[in-house]
C-alpha positions as CSV (number, residue, x, y, z in Angstrom):
1,M,-52.2,7.8,38.4
2,L,-48.6,7.0,39.5
3,E,-47.9,5.0,42.9
4,E,-46.1,6.7,45.5
5,K,-42.9,4.8,46.6
6,T,-42.2,4.7,50.2
7,L,-38.8,5.7,50.8
8,V,-36.7,5.1,53.8
9,S,-34.2,8.2,53.1
10,P,-34.6,10.5,50.2
11,D,-32.0,8.3,48.2
12,I,-32.9,4.7,48.9
13,E,-36.2,2.8,47.8
14,L,-37.4,-0.1,50.2
15,G,-36.3,-3.2,48.8
16,F,-32.7,-2.1,47.8
17,T,-29.9,-3.0,50.0
18,P,-26.7,-1.0,49.5
19,A,-23.6,-3.1,48.6
20,E,-21.2,-3.6,51.5
21,P,-17.9,-2.3,51.1
22,D,-15.2,-5.1,50.3
23,V,-13.6,-4.8,53.8
24,V,-13.0,-7.3,56.6
25,R,-14.5,-6.2,59.6
26,G,-12.9,-6.8,63.0
27,D,-14.9,-9.8,64.1
28,Q,-14.3,-11.5,60.5
29,K,-11.1,-13.6,59.8
30,I,-9.6,-14.7,56.7
31,D,-8.8,-18.4,56.5
32,E,-5.3,-18.3,56.0
33,K,-4.9,-21.8,55.3
34,T,-7.5,-21.3,52.3
35,F,-5.5,-18.6,51.0
36,Q,-2.4,-20.6,51.1
37,N,-3.7,-23.3,49.4
38,I,-5.0,-21.3,46.6
39,T,-1.7,-19.5,46.3
40,A,0.4,-22.9,46.1
41,K,-2.2,-24.3,43.6
42,Y,-2.3,-21.4,41.0
43,A,1.1,-19.5,41.7
44,K,4.1,-20.8,39.7
45,Y,6.7,-19.9,42.3
46,P,4.5,-19.8,45.6
47,G,7.7,-19.8,47.9
48,G,9.2,-16.5,46.6
49,V,10.9,-14.8,43.7
50,P,12.3,-17.3,41.0
51,D,16.0,-17.1,40.3
52,G,16.9,-18.9,37.1
53,G,20.7,-18.2,37.6
54,F,23.1,-17.3,34.9
55,K,21.0,-18.7,32.1
56,A,17.9,-16.6,33.1
57,W,20.0,-13.6,33.4
58,S,21.8,-13.9,30.2
59,V,18.4,-14.0,28.4
60,I,17.3,-10.9,30.3
61,V,20.8,-9.2,29.1
62,G,20.3,-10.3,25.6
63,S,16.8,-9.2,25.4
64,M,18.0,-5.6,26.5
65,L,20.9,-5.6,23.9
66,A,18.5,-6.7,21.0
67,T,15.8,-4.2,22.0
68,F,18.6,-1.5,22.3
69,C,19.7,-2.4,18.8
70,T,16.4,-2.3,17.4
71,L,14.1,0.1,18.9
72,G,17.4,2.3,20.2
73,Y,18.5,2.7,16.7
74,D,15.2,3.0,15.0
75,N,13.1,5.1,17.4
76,S,15.4,7.0,19.2
77,S,17.9,8.2,16.7
78,W,15.5,9.2,13.9
79,G,15.5,12.9,15.3
80,I,19.3,13.1,14.6
81,F,18.8,11.5,11.2
82,Q,16.0,13.8,10.4
83,E,18.0,16.8,11.6
84,Y,21.0,15.9,9.4
85,Y,18.9,15.1,6.4
86,E,17.1,18.4,6.6
87,R,20.3,20.5,7.0
88,V,22.9,18.5,4.7
89,L,21.7,15.5,2.5
90,L,17.9,16.5,1.7
91,S,17.8,20.3,2.2
92,N,15.4,20.7,-0.8
93,K,13.0,18.4,0.8
94,S,10.4,19.7,3.5
95,P,10.7,18.3,7.1
96,S,7.2,16.7,6.9
97,T,8.6,14.7,3.7
98,I,11.5,13.6,5.4
99,A,9.5,12.7,8.5
100,W,7.9,10.1,6.3
101,I,11.0,8.1,6.2
102,G,11.0,7.6,10.0
103,S,7.3,7.2,10.3
104,V,7.3,4.1,7.9
105,Q,10.3,2.7,9.5
106,V,8.5,2.8,13.1
107,A,5.2,1.6,11.5
108,F,6.9,-1.4,10.3
109,I,8.3,-2.3,13.6
110,F,5.2,-2.2,15.3
111,L,2.1,-2.8,12.8
112,P,3.2,-6.4,11.6
113,G,3.9,-7.5,15.6
114,L,1.0,-10.0,15.7
115,L,2.7,-12.0,12.8
116,T,6.1,-11.9,14.8
117,G,4.5,-12.9,18.1
118,R,2.7,-15.8,16.3
119,L,5.9,-17.0,14.9
120,F,7.4,-16.9,18.2
121,D,4.6,-18.7,19.8
122,L,5.1,-21.5,17.5
123,G,8.9,-21.5,17.9
124,H,10.0,-20.5,14.4
125,C,12.0,-17.4,15.7
126,K,15.7,-18.2,15.0
127,I,16.0,-18.2,11.2
128,P,13.8,-14.8,11.0
129,Y,15.7,-13.5,13.8
130,F,19.2,-14.3,12.2
131,I,18.1,-13.0,8.6
132,A,16.5,-9.8,10.2
133,S,19.8,-9.1,12.2
134,C,21.9,-9.4,9.0
135,G,19.3,-7.2,7.2
136,L,19.6,-4.5,9.8
137,I,23.5,-4.4,9.4
138,V,23.2,-4.3,5.8
139,C,20.5,-1.5,5.8
140,T,22.7,0.7,8.1
141,F,25.7,0.4,5.7
142,L,23.4,1.1,2.7
143,T,22.1,4.2,4.3
144,A,25.5,5.7,4.2
145,E,25.4,5.0,0.2
146,C,22.0,6.9,-0.2
147,K,21.9,10.4,-2.2
148,Q,18.3,10.7,-3.0
149,Y,15.0,10.9,-1.3
150,W,13.6,7.6,-2.7
151,Q,16.8,5.7,-1.7
152,F,16.7,7.0,2.2
153,F,12.9,6.0,2.0
154,L,13.6,2.9,0.7
155,V,16.6,1.6,2.5
156,Q,16.2,3.4,5.9
157,G,12.3,3.6,5.8
158,L,11.0,0.4,4.5
159,F,13.8,-2.3,4.6
160,T,15.4,-1.0,8.3
161,G,11.8,-1.2,9.6
162,V,11.1,-4.7,8.1
163,S,14.4,-6.0,9.2
164,A,13.9,-4.7,12.9
165,L,10.5,-6.2,12.9
166,P,11.5,-10.2,13.6
167,S,14.0,-9.3,16.3
168,T,12.2,-6.5,18.1
169,W,8.9,-8.2,19.4
170,P,10.8,-11.7,20.4
171,S,13.3,-10.0,22.4
172,M,10.6,-8.2,24.4
173,I,8.5,-11.3,24.8
174,I,11.3,-13.7,25.7
175,A,11.9,-11.9,29.0
176,I,8.2,-12.6,29.9
177,E,8.2,-16.4,28.6
178,R,11.3,-17.6,30.3
């Protein structure tokens, strides 16, 4: 036979105390000195907002420009390329086939980000960044010479995505790190 439980109210069993809300009542006071000590111990800039001067702001501007040149070119302008390819250069191909070029390009920017993030953490960023920047410029000029679908796929889809990869993630991470 089941035991009957004595209830204080229909929702609460005896022996169960409801959790108190996480609020400070009027009779409680937070020890402000303790709070300031914790903040001073763990905060990087406890006095206020850091201002790194010209060097810090030049890093932010450089990061913005690099992100604009990689993600802005690859991600934002792809719709213009696709429409032009559908109407003029690759009019015999379906829109979904042409969309594979942009999909591969964006995939190669984002998927191998773990590798470039690790290279950045190890400090091996300058040479891949320089090579990728040169590769991005070469791919932009080679795209103008393409005539067939496989050429567009290879140059703009694959090589442009791979060239934008080493310069995309470090340019976004550097603003946070420095």
